[in-house]
BASE-121757 format. One line per field, with one value per atom (N, C-alpha, C, O): x, y, z; residue in three letters; atom name; residue number from 0. Coordinates in steps of 0.001 Angstrom, whole numbers. Example, Ala and Ser with C-alpha at 12.3 -4.5 7.8 and 13.67 -1.06 7.14 Angstrom:
! residues 2
u 13190_12300_13200_14236_12850_13670_12900_13409 $
v -5690_-4500_-3300_-3319_-2250_-1060_30_1138 $
w 7800_7800_7800_8465_7080_7140_7870_8039 $
rest ALA_ALA_ALA_ALA_SER_SER_SER_SER $
atom N_CA_C_O_N_CA_C_O $
nr 0_0_0_0_1_1_1_1 $
This chain:
! residues 158
u 110661_111618_110913_110318_111008_110311_111435_112350_111382_112479_112269_111146_113343_113414_112376_111665_112293_111285_109934_109170_109419_108172_107723_106639_108764_108562_108403_107628_109126_109160_107973_107381_107446_106265_105040_104008_105217_103974_104080_103037_105266_105314_104859_104171_105219_105157_103919_103568_103199_101970_101082_100080_101235_100405_100129_99092_101293_101379_100510_99951_100370_99320_100351_101233_100142_101268_100960_101889_99719_99324_99112_98511_99715_99562_100548_101586_100009_100811_100469_99437_101620_101740_102303_103359_101356_101908_102762_102367_104014_105024_105159_105902_104331_104209_105401_105541_106496_107689_108424_108970_108589_109174_108664_109366_107396_106543_106833_107003_106898_107328_108580_108777_109548_111030_111211_111981_110514_110588_109840_110324_108665_107925_108594_108281_109548_110353_111781_112535_112102_113439_113850_112990_114937_115423_115718_116112_115577_115924_117458_117753_118245_119585_119979_121180_119047_119230_119903_119567_120727_121417_120384_120446_119249_118241_116911_115889_117384_116192_116021_114970_117193_116922_115860_115092_115746_114546_113391_112822_113051_111629_111825_110930_112721_112822_112409_111640_113084_112912_111427_110763_111010_109579_108551_107610_108847_108068_107975_106936_109250_109410_108710_108010_108821_108343_106850_106203_106250_104791_104103_102884_104829_104400_103326_102181_103906_103078_103743_104894_103036_103640_104321_104062_105022_106059_105317_105891_104099_103562_103085_102926_102793_102291_103529_103477_104674_106025_106458_107102_106090_106476_105704_106222_104335_103627_104245_104514_104474_105198_106380_106493_107171_108613_108271_108993_107253_106800_105933_105066_105804_104932_105764_106622_105417_105999_104954_103747_105482_104795_105002_106098_103716_103903_104156_104060_104482_104900_105852_105570_106835_107893_107939_108817_106953_106833_108060_108398_108768_109784_109309_108340_109918_109598_109921_110887_108985_109201_110590_111111_111069_112356_113467_114457_113269_114391_114244_115214_112845_112506_113310_114033_113093_113540_115006_115420_115645_117024_118007_117661_119182_120172_120602_121181_120370_120708_119864_120342_118556_117529_117308_117314_117107_116732_115897_116138_114707_113384_112905_112690_112782_112463_110960_110520_110218_108777_107945_108514_106676_105707_105407_105901_104722_104495_103314_103042_102585_101496_102234_101954_103246_103804_104542_104693_104985_105539_104523_104694_103612_102579_101956_101587_101805_101115_102079_101670_103478_104344_105127_106009_104778_105613_107066_108018_107209_108636_109440_110607_108765_109483_109709_110693_108846_108780_110032_110914_110087_111138_112534_113471_112543_114013_114380_115497_113245_113746_114042_114933_113191_113755_115036_115771_115470_116782_117877_118933_117530_118354_118363_119425_117330_117177_118194_119026_118214_119247_120581_121416_120837_122065_122609_123664_121539_121702_121877_122702_121162_121374_122609_122970_123243_124544_124020_124743_123051_122456_123107_122905_124007_124571_123944_124614_122512_121845_120992_120595_120722_119707_118361_118240_117303_115970_115558_114672_116126_115979_116385_116073_117168_117830_116557_115425_116935_116002_116149_117141_114924_114608_115269_115867_114974_115327_116682_117017_117649_119090_119699_120891_118597_119259_119263_118389_120396_120532_119890_119284_119929_119225_120112_119588_121303_122175_121807_121593_121727_121149_119766_119605_118931_117620_117735_116985_118645_118783_119332_118825_120328_121146_119901_119704_119203_118117_117124_116695_116632_115737_116285_115627_117537_118030_118244_117891_118664_119069_117543_117321_116794_115438_114501_114053_114193_112999_113481_112647_114766_115249_115719_116143_115570_116083_115418_115951_114079_113418_112949_113065_112402_111724_112274_111465_113631_114196_113435_113055_113231_112574_111328_111094_110383_109010_109163_108409_110054_109989_110744_110363_111618_112094_111048_111150_110018_109144_108058_107558_107823_106973_107451_106639_108712_109244_109135_108848_109396_109167_107860_107504_106972_105465_105032_104253_105456_105278_105801_105105_107096_107614_106737_106510_106418_105560_104283_103826_103761_102353_102640_101836_103735_103935_104324_104021_104917_105195_104120_104150_102906_101677_100612_99421_101385_100432_99702_98719_100267_99664_100154_101093_99430_99870_100915_100924_101651_102708_101958_102570 $
v 178413_177869_176800_175889_176955_175821_174958_175407_173808_173028_172311_172252_171783_171296_170066_169865_169358_168281_168696_167954_169911_170490_170718_170361_171447_171834_170926_171112_169678_168688_167887_167456_167563_166845_167780_167229_169214_170008_169907_170005_169724_169979_168432_168376_167267_166006_165253_164305_165603_164877_165879_165394_167163_168122_167610_167783_166954_166531_165476_165384_164601_163346_162234_161961_161580_160442_159359_158613_159107_158009_158095_157288_159203_159601_158533_158058_158277_157160_157749_158329_157452_157740_156432_155854_156112_154921_155342_156290_154810_155059_153871_152891_154185_152981_152582_151366_153466_152912_152238_151212_152596_151749_150512_149582_150434_149135_148346_147131_148876_147934_147367_146170_148262_147930_146725_145821_146689_145693_144430_143328_144534_143534_142628_141440_143203_142564_142164_141469_142582_142142_140686_139805_140460_139232_138588_139324_137247_136782_137089_137006_137436_137402_138922_139188_139947_141316_141634_140914_142494_142942_143427_143153_144224_144849_144055_144447_142623_141740_141462_141121_141663_141595_142602_142244_143755_144723_143914_143728_143347_142634_141498_141411_140772_139544_140039_139454_141161_141938_142144_141721_142783_143357_142200_142216_141134_139893_139302_138965_139241_138490_139412_138890_140656_141744_141698_141678_141678_141815_140311_140216_139362_138025_138029_137601_138633_138873_138206_137776_138116_137622_138601_139802_138216_139007_140291_141379_140179_141414_142477_143644_141879_142910_143587_144776_142879_143556_144473_145475_144146_145188_146462_147574_146230_147519_148188_149386_147603_148322_149067_150284_148376_148907_150147_151142_150120_151178_151973_152274_152532_153261_154250_153802_155363_156380_156573_156717_156560_156297_157638_158165_158095_158948_160250_160775_160947_162428_162770_163710_162172_162415_161841_162122_161017_160225_159459_159547_158673_157924_156728_156102_156372_155194_153916_153848_152944_151668_150933_150151_151188_150575_151165_150502_152537_153155_152826_152741_152620_152369_150942_150856_149932_148634_148275_147124_149363_149173_149066_149270_148747_148723_150042_150105_151039_152548_152845_153207_152617_152969_151776_151884_150577_149344_149414_149153_149909_149899_148362_147610_148035_146715_146448_145302_147476_147155_147021_146932_146987_146927_148312_149237_148619_149946_150380_151574_149379_150009_150688_151827_149837_150409_151723_152615_151878_153140_154327_155398_154046_154985_155428_156599_154548_155090_155636_155829_155949_156384_157522_157379_158775_159947_159715_160079_159209_158713_157937_158216_156901_156110_156870_156668_157645_158316_159357_159397_160152_160962_160563_161168_159277_158574_158209_158389_157622_157219_158422_158351_159733_160829_161120_161509_160933_161589_160360_160731_159209_158117_158515_158467_158869_159275_160351_160241_161365_162571_162022_162432_161094_160523_159870_160028_159124_158165_159031_158663_160240_161208_162010_162751_162011_162827_164273_165151_164600_166041_166426_165710_167626_167818_168471_168790_168670_169228_168139_167135_168330_167251_167714_168796_167014_167248_168459_169198_168686_169760_171163_172167_171130_172520_173574_173248_174706_175806_176223_176678_175926_176230_177378_177443_178493_179882_180064_181023_179179_179417_178656_178612_178060_177202_178287_179113_178055_178838_178261_177206_178890_178680_177221_176218_177412_175998_174909_173778_175224_174049_173309_172096_174243_173756_173118_172187_173578_172940_171636_170722_171418_170147_169184_168046_169690_168862_168455_167307_169253_169142_167991_167004_168199_166983_165708_164641_165702_164318_163617_162407_164402_164137_163660_162513_164622_164573_164183_164124_163931_163422_164418_164088_165834_166622_167164_167991_166543_166633_168231_168900_168648_169924_170717_171061_171106_171764_173012_173286_173842_175041_174910_175576_174127_173793_173204_173566_172388_171887_172852_172919_173482_174608_175800_176463_175999_177058_176322_176932_175122_174453_174366_174304_174349_174325_175605_175690_176706_178192_178456_179264_177872_178244_177365_177836_176352_175525_176205_176272_176813_177361_178854_179240_179396_180621_180264_180871_179234_178829_178445_178764_177750_177277_178549_178638_179474_180733_181326_181821_181316_181915_181200_181502_179942_179145_177922_177344_177635_176607_175314_175345_174152_172917_172065_172144_171373_170703_169573_168832 $
w 100958_99926_99216_99791_97817_96819_96381_95691_96747_96197_94815_94313_94231_92891_92945_91961_93918_94089_94003_93386_94584_94443_93188_92727_92532_91027_90193_89255_90336_89303_89598_88609_90877_91236_90578_90197_90471_90064_88430_87784_87788_86372_85838_84819_86482_86028_86425_85722_87530_87899_88566_89092_88656_89368_90904_91544_91320_92763_93083_94175_92070_92192_92406_91593_93655_93875_93039_92728_92572_91845_90274_89565_89922_88511_87706_88167_86454_85643_84250_83911_83493_81998_81299_81553_80370_79446_78484_77805_78205_77222_76170_76236_75279_74186_73612_73483_73149_72756_73645_73240_74887_75849_76118_76514_75913_76315_75008_75113_73905_72691_72770_72561_73098_73148_74079_73754_75243_76165_75671_75930_74962_74444_73441_73362_72647_71690_72251_71569_73406_74190_73802_73799_73527_73510_74814_75718_75052_76287_76990_78182_75944_76406_76367_76320_76382_76361_77623_78563_77854_79157_79941_81140_79460_80254_80726_81288_80216_80600_82176_82718_82771_84415_84864_85757_84367_84601_84849_85925_83440_83405_84514_85354_84582_85532_87126_87888_87350_88719_88874_89820_87930_87980_88107_88900_87191_87248_88704_89271_89200_90640_91617_92484_91569_92671_92505_93552_91464_91297_90978_90840_90892_90625_89513_89654_88260_87110_85903_85991_84790_83655_82607_82686_81809_80859_80333_80387_79845_79184_80073_79714_81621_82528_83022_83337_83112_83435_82452_82760_81073_80063_80256_80155_80562_80916_82122_82028_83138_84245_83818_83957_83345_82806_81883_81956_81067_79989_80463_79642_81696_82163_83325_84087_83293_84223_85461_85266_86610_87807_88789_88980_89385_90599_90522_89413_91515_91652_90565_89822_90416_89414_88065_87249_87850_86695_86202_85021_87121_86829_86083_86512_85009_84196_85113_85873_84927_85615_85245_86040_84179_83769_84614_84922_85016_85868_87316_88070_87735_89098_89479_90471_88621_89081_88378_88233_88009_87243_88467_89631_88091_89157_89677_90762_89012_89385_90743_91818_90453_91569_92666_93892_91847_92521_93790_94969_93055_94182_94399_93449_95573_96093_96057_95960_96132_96360_95239_94151_95272_94275_93711_94355_92678_92038_92930_93048_93583_94575_95855_96227_96515_97692_97233_98067_96017_95501_95457_96038_94811_94442_95829_95921_96958_98097_99073_100218_98732_99624_99129_98282_99705_99087_99596_98905_100602_101030_100137_99864_99657_98621_97277_96565_97026_95580_95792_94935_96889_96982_96943_96421_97673_97692_96307_95821_95634_94204_93327_92482_93531_92880_93088_92181_94470_94855_94036_93522_94024_93254_91769_91149_91228_89642_89499_88599_90282_90246_90228_89421_91096_91062_89686_89072_89461_88153_86980_86144_86767_85739_86042_85127_87009_87276_87470_87000_87993_88400_89599_90580_89746_90682_91912_92894_91803_92908_93734_93144_95045_95655_95357_94781_95683_95379_96212_95784_97322_98338_97969_98610_96787_96554_96387_96031_96673_96577_94874_94304_94356_93021_92383_91309_93501_92922_92664_91969_93179_92960_91660_91354_90955_89831_88545_88284_87893_86643_85660_85849_84419_83167_82607_82123_82795_82563_83422_82985_84635_85641_85069_84932_84809_84260_82888_82594_82031_80906_81033_80383_81805_82010_82690_82265_83634_84106_83185_83305_82197_81138_80359_80031_80093_78925_79806_79305_80783_81443_82072_82026_82520_83149_82172_82167_81287_80265_78782_77878_78560_77370_76283_75176_76804_75915_74601_73861_74391_73095_72919_71893_74169_74310_75421_76283_75572_76652_77029_78167_75782_76269_76809_77817_76319_76904_78361_79264_78530_79878_80824_81992_80472_81269_81625_82658_80641_80836_81903_82848_81636_82677_83965_84888_84196_85570_86272_87466_85419_85856_85968_86826_85184_85548_86836_87666_86935_88318_89411_90424_89388_90426_90848_91994_89827_90038_90737_91705_90157_91015_92278_93154_92607_94147_94863_96053_94314_95083_95632_96758_94737_95166_95790_95863_96347_97120_96362_96825_95236_94518_95274_96070_94954_95562_94641_93413_95281_94460_93706_92937 $
rest MET_MET_MET_MET_ILE_ILE_ILE_ILE_THR_THR_THR_THR_LEU_LEU_LEU_LEU_ALA_ALA_ALA_ALA_GLN_GLN_GLN_GLN_VAL_VAL_VAL_VAL_ILE_ILE_ILE_ILE_ALA_ALA_ALA_ALA_LYS_LYS_LYS_LYS_VAL_VAL_VAL_VAL_GLU_GLU_GLU_GLU_SER_SER_SER_SER_SER_SER_SER_SER_GLY_GLY_GLY_GLY_ASN_ASN_ASN_ASN_PRO_PRO_PRO_PRO_CYS_CYS_CYS_CYS_ALA_ALA_ALA_ALA_LEU_LEU_LEU_LEU_ARG_ARG_ARG_ARG_PHE_PHE_PHE_PHE_GLU_GLU_GLU_GLU_PRO_PRO_PRO_PRO_THR_THR_THR_THR_VAL_VAL_VAL_VAL_TYR_TYR_TYR_TYR_ARG_ARG_ARG_ARG_ARG_ARG_ARG_ARG_PHE_PHE_PHE_PHE_GLY_GLY_GLY_GLY_ILE_ILE_ILE_ILE_MET_MET_MET_MET_GLU_GLU_GLU_GLU_PRO_PRO_PRO_PRO_ASN_ASN_ASN_ASN_ASP_ASP_ASP_ASP_PRO_PRO_PRO_PRO_ASP_ASP_ASP_ASP_ARG_ARG_ARG_ARG_TYR_TYR_TYR_TYR_ILE_ILE_ILE_ILE_LEU_LEU_LEU_LEU_ASN_ASN_ASN_ASN_LYS_LYS_LYS_LYS_ILE_ILE_ILE_ILE_GLN_GLN_GLN_GLN_LYS_LYS_LYS_LYS_VAL_VAL_VAL_VAL_HIS_HIS_HIS_HIS_ASP_ASP_ASP_ASP_CYS_CYS_CYS_CYS_ASP_ASP_ASP_ASP_HIS_HIS_HIS_HIS_MET_MET_MET_MET_THR_THR_THR_THR_ALA_ALA_ALA_ALA_CYS_CYS_CYS_CYS_MET_MET_MET_MET_ILE_ILE_ILE_ILE_ALA_ALA_ALA_ALA_GLY_GLY_GLY_GLY_THR_THR_THR_THR_SER_SER_SER_SER_TRP_TRP_TRP_TRP_GLY_GLY_GLY_GLY_LEU_LEU_LEU_LEU_PHE_PHE_PHE_PHE_GLN_GLN_GLN_GLN_ILE_ILE_ILE_ILE_LEU_LEU_LEU_LEU_GLY_GLY_GLY_GLY_GLU_GLU_GLU_GLU_ASN_ASN_ASN_ASN_LEU_LEU_LEU_LEU_TRP_TRP_TRP_TRP_SER_SER_SER_SER_LEU_LEU_LEU_LEU_SER_SER_SER_SER_ILE_ILE_ILE_ILE_ASP_ASP_ASP_ASP_TYR_TYR_TYR_TYR_GLN_GLN_GLN_GLN_GLY_GLY_GLY_GLY_THR_THR_THR_THR_LEU_LEU_LEU_LEU_PHE_PHE_PHE_PHE_ASP_ASP_ASP_ASP_TYR_TYR_TYR_TYR_CYS_CYS_CYS_CYS_MET_MET_MET_MET_SER_SER_SER_SER_ALA_ALA_ALA_ALA_THR_THR_THR_THR_ASN_ASN_ASN_ASN_GLN_GLN_GLN_GLN_LYS_LYS_LYS_LYS_ALA_ALA_ALA_ALA_CYS_CYS_CYS_CYS_PHE_PHE_PHE_PHE_LYS_LYS_LYS_LYS_SER_SER_SER_SER_MET_MET_MET_MET_LEU_LEU_LEU_LEU_THR_THR_THR_THR_MET_MET_MET_MET_ILE_ILE_ILE_ILE_HIS_HIS_HIS_HIS_TYR_TYR_TYR_TYR_PRO_PRO_PRO_PRO_PHE_PHE_PHE_PHE_PRO_PRO_PRO_PRO_PRO_PRO_PRO_PRO_SER_SER_SER_SER_VAL_VAL_VAL_VAL_ASP_ASP_ASP_ASP_PHE_PHE_PHE_PHE_SER_SER_SER_SER_VAL_VAL_VAL_VAL_LEU_LEU_LEU_LEU_THR_THR_THR_THR_GLY_GLY_GLY_GLY_SER_SER_SER_SER_ASP_ASP_ASP_ASP_MET_MET_MET_MET_ASN_ASN_ASN_ASN_PHE_PHE_PHE_PHE_PHE_PHE_PHE_PHE_ALA_ALA_ALA_ALA_THR_THR_THR_THR_ARG_ARG_ARG_ARG_TYR_TYR_TYR_TYR_ASN_ASN_ASN_ASN_GLY_GLY_GLY_GLY_GLY_GLY_GLY_GLY_GLY_GLY_GLY_GLY_ASN_ASN_ASN_ASN_ASN_ASN_ASN_ASN_LEU_LEU_LEU_LEU_GLY_GLY_GLY_GLY_TYR_TYR_TYR_TYR_ILE_ILE_ILE_ILE_ALA_ALA_ALA_ALA_ALA_ALA_ALA_ALA_MET_MET_MET_MET_LYS_LYS_LYS_LYS_THR_THR_THR_THR_ALA_ALA_ALA_ALA_TYR_TYR_TYR_TYR_GLU_GLU_GLU_GLU_SER_SER_SER_SER_LEU_LEU_LEU_LEU_THR_THR_THR_THR_LYS_LYS_LYS_LYS_GLY_GLY_GLY_GLY_GLY_GLY_GLY_GLY_THR_THR_THR_THR_PRO_PRO_PRO_PRO $
atom N_CA_C_O_N_CA_C_O_N_CA_C_O_N_CA_C_O_N_CA_C_O_N_CA_C_O_N_CA_C_O_N_CA_C_O_N_CA_C_O_N_CA_C_O_N_CA_C_O_N_CA_C_O_N_CA_C_O_N_CA_C_O_N_CA_C_O_N_CA_C_O_N_CA_C_O_N_CA_C_O_N_CA_C_O_N_CA_C_O_N_CA_C_O_N_CA_C_O_N_CA_C_O_N_CA_C_O_N_CA_C_O_N_CA_C_O_N_CA_C_O_N_CA_C_O_N_CA_C_O_N_CA_C_O_N_CA_C_O_N_CA_C_O_N_CA_C_O_N_CA_C_O_N_CA_C_O_N_CA_C_O_N_CA_C_O_N_CA_C_O_N_CA_C_O_N_CA_C_O_N_CA_C_O_N_CA_C_O_N_CA_C_O_N_CA_C_O_N_CA_C_O_N_CA_C_O_N_CA_C_O_N_CA_C_O_N_CA_C_O_N_CA_C_O_N_CA_C_O_N_CA_C_O_N_CA_C_O_N_CA_C_O_N_CA_C_O_N_CA_C_O_N_CA_C_O_N_CA_C_O_N_CA_C_O_N_CA_C_O_N_CA_C_O_N_CA_C_O_N_CA_C_O_N_CA_C_O_N_CA_C_O_N_CA_C_O_N_CA_C_O_N_CA_C_O_N_CA_C_O_N_CA_C_O_N_CA_C_O_N_CA_C_O_N_CA_C_O_N_CA_C_O_N_CA_C_O_N_CA_C_O_N_CA_C_O_N_CA_C_O_N_CA_C_O_N_CA_C_O_N_CA_C_O_N_CA_C_O_N_CA_C_O_N_CA_C_O_N_CA_C_O_N_CA_C_O_N_CA_C_O_N_CA_C_O_N_CA_C_O_N_CA_C_O_N_CA_C_O_N_CA_C_O_N_CA_C_O_N_CA_C_O_N_CA_C_O_N_CA_C_O_N_CA_C_O_N_CA_C_O_N_CA_C_O_N_CA_C_O_N_CA_C_O_N_CA_C_O_N_CA_C_O_N_CA_C_O_N_CA_C_O_N_CA_C_O_N_CA_C_O_N_CA_C_O_N_CA_C_O_N_CA_C_O_N_CA_C_O_N_CA_C_O_N_CA_C_O_N_CA_C_O_N_CA_C_O_N_CA_C_O_N_CA_C_O_N_CA_C_O_N_CA_C_O_N_CA_C_O_N_CA_C_O_N_CA_C_O_N_CA_C_O_N_CA_C_O_N_CA_C_O_N_CA_C_O_N_CA_C_O_N_CA_C_O_N_CA_C_O_N_CA_C_O_N_CA_C_O_N_CA_C_O_N_CA_C_O_N_CA_C_O_N_CA_C_O_N_CA_C_O_N_CA_C_O_N_CA_C_O_N_CA_C_O_N_CA_C_O_N_CA_C_O_N_CA_C_O_N_CA_C_O_N_CA_C_O_N_CA_C_O_N_CA_C_O_N_CA_C_O_N_CA_C_O_N_CA_C_O_N_CA_C_O_N_CA_C_O_N_CA_C_O_N_CA_C_O_N_CA_C_O_N_CA_C_O_N_CA_C_O_N_CA_C_O_N_CA_C_O $
nr 0_0_0_0_1_1_1_1_2_2_2_2_3_3_3_3_4_4_4_4_5_5_5_5_6_6_6_6_7_7_7_7_8_8_8_8_9_9_9_9_10_10_10_10_11_11_11_11_12_12_12_12_13_13_13_13_14_14_14_14_15_15_15_15_16_16_16_16_17_17_17_17_18_18_18_18_19_19_19_19_20_20_20_20_21_21_21_21_22_22_22_22_23_23_23_23_24_24_24_24_25_25_25_25_26_26_26_26_27_27_27_27_28_28_28_28_29_29_29_29_30_30_30_30_31_31_31_31_32_32_32_32_33_33_33_33_34_34_34_34_35_35_35_35_36_36_36_36_37_37_37_37_38_38_38_38_39_39_39_39_40_40_40_40_41_41_41_41_42_42_42_42_43_43_43_43_44_44_44_44_45_45_45_45_46_46_46_46_47_47_47_47_48_48_48_48_49_49_49_49_50_50_50_50_51_51_51_51_52_52_52_52_53_53_53_53_54_54_54_54_55_55_55_55_56_56_56_56_57_57_57_57_58_58_58_58_59_59_59_59_60_60_60_60_61_61_61_61_62_62_62_62_63_63_63_63_64_64_64_64_65_65_65_65_66_66_66_66_67_67_67_67_68_68_68_68_69_69_69_69_70_70_70_70_71_71_71_71_72_72_72_72_73_73_73_73_74_74_74_74_75_75_75_75_76_76_76_76_77_77_77_77_78_78_78_78_79_79_79_79_80_80_80_80_81_81_81_81_82_82_82_82_83_83_83_83_84_84_84_84_85_85_85_85_86_86_86_86_87_87_87_87_88_88_88_88_89_89_89_89_90_90_90_90_91_91_91_91_92_92_92_92_93_93_93_93_94_94_94_94_95_95_95_95_96_96_96_96_97_97_97_97_98_98_98_98_99_99_99_99_100_100_100_100_101_101_101_101_102_102_102_102_103_103_103_103_104_104_104_104_105_105_105_105_106_106_106_106_107_107_107_107_108_108_108_108_109_109_109_109_110_110_110_110_111_111_111_111_112_112_112_112_113_113_113_113_114_114_114_114_115_115_115_115_116_116_116_116_117_117_117_117_118_118_118_118_119_119_119_119_120_120_120_120_121_121_121_121_122_122_122_122_123_123_123_123_124_124_124_124_125_125_125_125_126_126_126_126_127_127_127_127_128_128_128_128_129_129_129_129_130_130_130_130_131_131_131_131_132_132_132_132_133_133_133_133_134_134_134_134_135_135_135_135_136_136_136_136_137_137_137_137_138_138_138_138_139_139_139_139_140_140_140_140_141_141_141_141_142_142_142_142_143_143_143_143_144_144_144_144_145_145_145_145_146_146_146_146_147_147_147_147_148_148_148_148_149_149_149_149_150_150_150_150_151_151_151_151_152_152_152_152_153_153_153_153_154_154_154_154_155_155_155_155_156_156_156_156_157_157_157_157 $
């Protein structure tokens, strides 16, 4: 059985738990954030956990991390509420899988990470692509999911 988590790890990072992707628009949004902005708590939490300055916290918030390429702003949000550093996160597949599970809850996805990918319908995949990847290119993301699934069924690595 190939799980949703395996497919998404293949799509997002080719199975690399230390993969990262800088997201400049998110970085800029955090960089110009007013001190009283409701999301400021994310930067404050990142600064505290990492003992870093404001701009480093903006970089962490504005980067997608690990197997599932979860944005730093989501990892340290109230919804996921990751307590460790990004180094702890990247070095632990267990932490990453737990955060991916929390991310699915955050986006209201009705299936767990352990769901057999082969039972997901086109509608299930479209919902996932929209909520997880932003919906800008659902057909491309669904195609990538299907390609990853096929590769994994033929013995490819997550």
